[in-house]
LUMVEX-613648 format. One record per atom (N, C-alpha, C, CB): x, z, y. Coordinates in steps of 0.2 Angstrom, whole numbers, padded with zeros to 4 digits, always signed. Glycine has a CB too. Layout:
BEGIN
XZY
...
This chain:
BEGIN
+0005-0070-0115
+0004-0073-0108
+0009-0069-0104
-0003-0073-0106
+0013-0072-0100
+0017-0069-0095
+0016-0070-0088
+0023-0072-0097
+0014-0065-0084
+0011-0065-0078
+0018-0063-0073
+0004-0060-0077
+0018-0067-0067
+0024-0065-0062
+0020-0063-0055
+0029-0071-0061
+0022-0059-0051
+0019-0058-0045
+0023-0061-0040
+0017-0050-0044
+0020-0066-0036
+0025-0070-0030
+0022-0069-0024
+0026-0078-0032
+0026-0070-0020
+0024-0071-0012
+0019-0077-0012
+0031-0072-0006
+0013-0076-0009
+0008-0082-0008
+0012-0088-0005
+0001-0080-0002
+0010-0094-0008
+0013-0100-0005
+0008-0106-0006
+0020-0101-0009
+0010-0111-0003
+0006-0118-0003
+0003-0119-0011
+0011-0124-0001
+0007-0118-0016
+0005-0120-0023
+0000-0116-0025
+0010-0121-0027
-0001-0110-0022
-0007-0105-0024
-0013-0105-0021
-0005-0099-0022
-0014-0110-0016
-0020-0110-0011
-0026-0113-0015
-0018-0116-0005
-0025-0118-0019
-0031-0121-0023
-0033-0116-0028
-0029-0127-0027
-0029-0113-0031
-0031-0108-0036
-0034-0102-0034
-0026-0106-0040
-0032-0100-0028
-0034-0094-0024
-0041-0095-0022
-0030-0091-0018
-0043-0102-0020
-0049-0104-0017
-0054-0104-0022
-0049-0110-0014
-0051-0106-0029
-0056-0106-0035
-0058-0099-0036
-0051-0109-0043
-0053-0094-0037
-0054-0088-0037
-0059-0084-0033
-0048-0085-0037
-0058-0086-0026
-0064-0085-0021
-0071-0087-0022
-0062-0087-0015
-0071-0093-0026
-0078-0095-0028
-0081-0092-0034
-0077-0102-0029
-0076-0090-0038
-0078-0086-0044
-0080-0079-0043
-0072-0085-0049
-0077-0076-0039
-0077-0069-0038
-0082-0066-0032
-0070-0067-0036
-0083-0071-0027
-0085-0067-0021
-0092-0072-0019
-0079-0067-0015
-0097-0069-0017
-0103-0072-0015
-0102-0077-0009
-0109-0066-0013
-0097-0074-0004
-0095-0077+0002
-0088-0078+0002
-0097-0074+0007
-0086-0084-0001
-0079-0085-0003
-0076-0087+0004
-0078-0090-0008
-0069-0086+0004
-0064-0089+0009
-0064-0096+0007
-0056-0086+0010
-0063-0101+0012
-0061-0108+0011
-0054-0109+0009
-0063-0112+0017
-0053-0115+0006
-0046-0117+0005
-0042-0117+0012
-0046-0123+0002
-0046-0120+0017
-0042-0120+0024
-0040-0113+0026
-0046-0123+0029
-0046-0108+0025
-0044-0101+0028
-0038-0098+0024
-0050-0097+0028
-0038-0099+0018
-0032-0097+0014
-0025-0100+0016
-0033-0098+0006
-0026-0107+0018
-0020-0110+0020
-0017-0108+0027
-0021-0118+0019
-0022-0106+0031
-0020-0102+0037
-0016-0097+0037
-0027-0099+0040
-0018-0093+0031
-0014-0087+0030
-0006-0088+0030
-0016-0084+0025
-0005-0094+0027
+0002-0096+0025
+0006-0095+0032
+0003-0103+0022
+0003-0096+0038
+0006-0097+0044
+0005-0090+0049
+0003-0103+0048
+0002-0085+0046
+0000-0079+0049
+0006-0074+0048
-0007-0077+0046
+0009-0073+0053
+0015-0067+0053
+0013-0060+0051
+0019-0067+0060
+0006-0059+0051
+0003-0052+0049
+0001-0052+0042
-0001-0049+0053
+0001-0058+0038
-0002-0059+0031
+0003-0057+0026
-0004-0067+0030
+0001-0052+0022
+0005-0051+0016
+0001-0052+0010
+0008-0043+0017
+0001-0059+0008
-0003-0061+0003
+0002-0061-0004
-0006-0067+0005
-0001-0060-0010
+0002-0061-0016
-0002-0065-0021
+0005-0055-0019
+0002-0068-0025
-0001-0072-0031
+0001-0070-0038
+0001-0080-0030
-0004-0069-0043
-0002-0067-0049
-0002-0074-0053
-0007-0062-0053
+0003-0076-0056
+0004-0083-0059
+0006-0082-0066
+0010-0088-0055
+0002-0086-0070
+0004-0087-0077
+0010-0091-0078
-0003-0090-0081
+0016-0089-0080
+0022-0092-0080
+0022-0098-0085
+0027-0086-0082
+0018-0098-0090
+0018-0104-0094
+0014-0110-0091
+0014-0102-0101
+0008-0108-0089
+0004-0114-0086
+0005-0115-0079
-0003-0113-0087
+0008-0111-0075
+0008-0110-0068
+0001-0110-0064
+0012-0117-0066
-0004-0107-0068
-0010-0106-0065
-0010-0099-0061
-0016-0105-0070
-0013-0099-0055
-0014-0093-0051
-0020-0090-0055
-0015-0094-0044
-0019-0084-0058
-0024-0080-0060
-0027-0075-0057
-0021-0078-0065
-0024-0073-0052
-0025-0068-0047
-0022-0068-0040
-0023-0062-0050
-0025-0065-0036
-0021-0065-0029
-0024-0059-0025
-0023-0072-0024
-0020-0056-0021
-0022-0051-0016
-0020-0053-0009
-0017-0045-0017
-0024-0052-0004
-0023-0054+0003
-0023-0047+0007
-0028-0059+0005
-0019-0045+0011
-0018-0040+0016
-0015-0042+0022
-0013-0035+0012
-0018-0039+0027
-0015-0040+0034
-0011-0033+0036
-0021-0042+0040
-0006-0034+0039
-0002-0028+0041
-0001-0029+0049
+0005-0027+0037
-0004-0025+0053
-0003-0025+0060
+0001-0019+0062
-0009-0026+0063
+0007-0019+0065
+0011-0014+0066
+0012-0009+0060
+0008-0010+0072
+0009-0003+0059
+0010+0001+0053
+0003+0001+0049
+0011+0009+0056
-0002-0002+0051
-0008-0002+0047
-0010-0008+0043
-0014-0001+0052
-0011-0007+0037
-0012-0012+0032
-0019-0012+0029
-0006-0012+0026
-0022-0018+0031
-0029-0019+0029
-0030-0024+0023
-0034-0021+0035
-0032-0023+0017
-0033-0026+0011
-0039-0031+0012
-0034-0022+0005
-0039-0037+0012
-0044-0041+0013
-0049-0043+0007
-0042-0047+0017
-0044-0045+0002
-0047-0047-0005
-0042-0046-0011
-0048-0054-0005
-0045-0044-0016
-0041-0044-0023
-0045-0048-0028
-0041-0036-0025
-0043-0053-0031
-0047-0056-0035
-0043-0058-0042
-0050-0063-0031
-0046-0058-0047
-0043-0059-0054
-0048-0063-0057
-0043-0054-0058
-0046-0069-0060
-0050-0073-0064
-0054-0070-0070
-0047-0078-0067
-0060-0072-0071
-0063-0068-0076
-0060-0068-0083
-0070-0070-0078
-0058-0073-0085
-0054-0073-0092
-0048-0069-0092
-0053-0079-0094
-0045-0067-0086
-0039-0063-0086
-0040-0055-0084
-0034-0067-0081
-0047-0053-0083
-0047-0047-0081
-0046-0042-0087
-0054-0045-0078
-0045-0035-0086
-0043-0030-0090
-0037-0031-0094
-0048-0029-0094
-0032-0035-0090
-0025-0035-0093
-0020-0033-0088
-0023-0043-0095
-0021-0029-0083
-0018-0026-0079
-0015-0029-0072
-0012-0023-0083
-0018-0036-0071
-0016-0040-0067
-0018-0037-0059
-0019-0048-0068
-0024-0035-0059
-0026-0032-0052
-0021-0026-0051
-0034-0029-0053
-0020-0022-0055
-0016-0016-0054
-0009-0018-0052
-0015-0012-0060
-0006-0023-0056
+0001-0026-0054
+0001-0029-0047
+0003-0031-0058
-0005-0032-0045
-0005-0035-0038
-0005-0029-0033
-0011-0039-0037
-0009-0024-0034
-0010-0017-0029
-0004-0014-0029
-0015-0012-0031
+0000-0013-0035
+0006-0010-0035
+0011-0013-0031
+0009-0009-0041
+0012-0020-0031
+0017-0023-0028
+0015-0023-0020
+0018-0030-0031
+0009-0023-0018
+0007-0023-0012
+0010-0017-0009
+0000-0024-0011
+0008-0011-0012
+0010-0004-0010
+0017-0004-0008
+0008+0001-0015
+0021-0007-0013
+0029-0007-0012
+0031-0011-0006
+0033-0011-0019
+0028-0017-0005
+0029-0021+0000
+0027-0018+0006
+0027-0027+0000
+0021-0015+0007
+0018-0013+0013
+0023-0007+0016
+0011-0011+0012
+0025-0002+0011
+0029+0003+0013
+0035+0000+0015
+0029+0008+0007
+0039-0005+0012
+0045-0007+0015
+0044-0010+0022
+0048-0012+0010
+0038-0012+0023
+0037-0015+0029
+0035-0010+0035
+0032-0021+0029
+0035-0004+0033
+0034+0002+0037
+0026+0004+0038
+0037+0001+0045
+0023+0002+0033
+0015+0004+0034
+0014+0012+0034
+0011+0001+0028
+0010+0015+0037
+0008+0022+0037
+0002+0022+0032
+0006+0024+0045
-0002+0017+0031
-0008+0017+0027
-0010+0010+0025
-0013+0021+0030
-0014+0011+0019
-0018+0004+0017
-0025+0005+0017
-0015+0002+0010
-0029+0001+0019
-0036+0003+0018
-0039-0003+0016
-0039+0005+0025
-0046-0002+0013
-0050-0008+0011
-0058-0006+0010
-0047-0009+0003
-0061-0011+0008
-0068-0010+0008
-0070-0013+0001
-0073-0013+0014
-0075-0010-0002
-0076-0012-0009
-0084-0011-0010
-0071-0008-0014
-0087-0015-0014
-0094-0014-0015
-0095-0007-0018
-0098-0020-0019
-0100-0004-0016
-0101+0003-0018
-0103+0002-0026
-0108+0007-0014
-0106-0003-0029
-0107-0004-0035
-0101-0006-0040
-0113-0009-0036
-0096-0007-0037
-0090-0011-0041
-0086-0005-0043
-0086-0016-0036
-0088-0001-0049
-0085+0004-0052
-0078+0003-0055
-0090+0007-0057
-0078-0003-0058
-0071-0005-0060
-0066-0005-0054
-0070-0011-0064
-0067-0009-0049
-0062-0009-0043
-0061-0002-0040
-0065-0013-0037
-0066+0002-0040
-0065+0009-0037
-0060+0012-0041
-0072+0013-0037
-0062+0012-0047
-0057+0016-0052
-0050+0013-0052
-0060+0015-0060
-0049+0007-0051
-0042+0004-0050
-0039+0007-0044
-0043-0004-0049
-0043+0007-0038
-0040+0010-0032
-0038+0016-0032
-0045+0009-0027
-0043+0021-0035
-0041+0028-0036
-0035+0028-0040
-0046+0032-0039
-0034+0025-0046
-0027+0026-0049
-0021+0025-0045
-0027+0021-0055
-0022+0021-0040
-0016+0020-0036
-0016+0025-0029
-0016+0012-0034
-0020+0029-0030
-0020+0034-0024
-0025+0033-0018
-0013+0035-0020
-0029+0028-0018
-0034+0027-0013
-0039+0032-0014
-0036+0020-0014
-0041+0035-0009
-0047+0039-0008
-0053+0037-0003
-0043+0046-0005
-0059+0038-0005
-0065+0037-0001
-0064+0040+0006
-0071+0039-0005
-0066+0037+0011
-0066+0039+0017
-0072+0039+0022
-0061+0036+0020
-0076+0034+0019
-0083+0033+0022
-0086+0027+0019
-0082+0033+0030
-0092+0025+0022
-0095+0020+0020
-0097+0015+0026
-0101+0021+0017
-0098+0009+0024
-0099+0004+0030
-0107+0002+0027
-0093-0002+0030
-0112+0004+0030
-0119+0001+0028
-0120-0006+0029
-0124+0004+0033
-0123-0009+0024
-0125-0016+0024
-0119-0021+0025
-0130-0018+0029
-0113-0019+0023
-0106-0023+0024
-0107-0029+0021
-0100-0019+0022
-0109-0030+0015
-0110-0035+0011
-0116-0039+0011
-0108-0034+0005
-0116-0046+0010
-0121-0050+0009
-0122-0053+0002
-0121-0055+0015
-0127-0055+0000
-0128-0059-0006
-0125-0056-0012
-0126-0066-0006
-0128-0050-0014
-0133-0046-0011
-0131-0041-0006
-0137-0043-0016
-0136-0040-0002
-0133-0035+0004
-0132-0028+0000
-0139-0034+0010
-0126-0025+0002
-0124-0019-0001
-0119-0015+0004
-0121-0020-0007
-0119-0008+0003
-0115-0005+0007
-0108-0006+0004
-0116+0001+0008
-0103-0005+0008
-0096-0004+0006
-0093+0002+0006
-0092-0008+0008
-0089+0004+0001
-0085+0011+0002
-0079+0009+0005
-0084+0014-0005
-0077+0013+0009
-0071+0012+0013
-0065+0017+0010
-0072+0015+0022
-0060+0015+0007
-0055+0018+0004
-0049+0017+0007
-0054+0016-0003
-0044+0023+0007
-0038+0022+0011
-0032+0026+0007
-0038+0026+0017
-0026+0023+0007
-0020+0026+0003
-0016+0027+0010
-0015+0022-0003
-0013+0034+0011
-0010+0036+0017
-0003+0037+0014
-0014+0043+0020
+0002+0034+0018
+0009+0036+0017
+0011+0041+0023
+0013+0029+0017
+0014+0047+0021
+0015+0052+0026
+0022+0054+0025
+0009+0059+0025
+0025+0057+0030
+0032+0060+0030
+0032+0066+0027
+0035+0059+0037
+0036+0068+0023
+0038+0075+0020
+0042+0079+0025
+0041+0073+0013
+0044+0085+0022
+0049+0089+0026
+0056+0086+0027
+0049+0097+0023
+0058+0081+0022
+0064+0078+0022
+0064+0072+0026
+0066+0077+0016
+0059+0070+0029
+0057+0063+0032
+0057+0058+0028
+0062+0061+0037
+0057+0059+0022
+0056+0052+0018
+0049+0051+0017
+0059+0053+0011
+0047+0045+0016
+0040+0043+0016
+0038+0043+0008
+0040+0035+0020
+0032+0046+0007
+0029+0047+0001
+0021+0046+0002
+0030+0053-0001
+0018+0044-0004
+0012+0043-0004
+0008+0049-0006
+0011+0038-0009
+0002+0050-0002
-0003+0055-0004
-0007+0053-0010
-0008+0057+0002
-0007+0058-0015
-0011+0057-0021
-0017+0061-0021
-0006+0057-0027
């Protein structure tokens, strides 16, 4: 199977809504995802199976000025453990840096060890918790951030 990472577009909305229903207890609706197509602060990406055209993963981020907030990362159950989530995160990091982001931040269920390990691989570090952030079931969120800082030569680099 060949996967491409693409900018989120109308043809990805239905697939992303299905991923939301699969992956999250409180999913975003198709309408909410469609609204992101018109949001100038949205930086959403889709992972697409090039053979079937199926949206097998997606990532949503909002960048306001130099601050990036990852809203959702979802990969279909049958396509997990194939590097798709990592490809989405890596592509987002590159696009956010190109748009002048100083950092990316996200919340993740404290029990989601696989996702936490993925984010750590890309340089995200725990910076706090948000008590009772999630519902169904109620659970704390781990707040993780990846900072981009200027080094002595004024080039942007990621902190690892």
